[in-house]
C-alpha positions, 0 to 999 in steps of 0.5 A, a space after each residue: 520476502 516483504 520484511 527484507 525490502 527497503 522500498 516501502 512501495 515494494 513491501 506494500 505490494 508483497 503484503 497485498 499478495 499475502 492478503 489476497 491469500 488470506 481472503 481466499 482462505 475465508 472462502 475455503 468452507 464455501 462448499 459447506 451450505 451451512 457456513 457459505 453465507 458466513 464465509 462470504 460475509 467474513 471475506 467481504 468484511 476482511 476485504 473492506 477492512 483491508 481496503 481501508 487500511 491499505 488506502 491509509 497506508 498509501 496515503 501516508 507513503 504519498 504524503 511522506 514522499 511529497 514532504 521529502 521532495 519539498 525538503 530536498 527542494 529547499 536544500 538545493 542552492 538557487 544556481 543548481 535549481 534550474 539545472 536539476 529542476 527536470 528531475 525533481 517531482 512536481 
């Protein structure tokens, strides 16, 4: 479902749903007292690593959106700028 997306934000959202399942899989052996600490530690490690990479991915998406908006503003002819200014992101 995520690969077929043309919207990067929607693809990242679908990816987040899948990653939540992977984190839960780390907690499956939690009932076994011999490995419960390892299960929690590995789930927390994965959660931390995923959070860092996700923040990075969103930072790239936001930076690209801002650069595309600036490029679009520079192409607009001055006469049209006032009429469509309200639809451009700040």
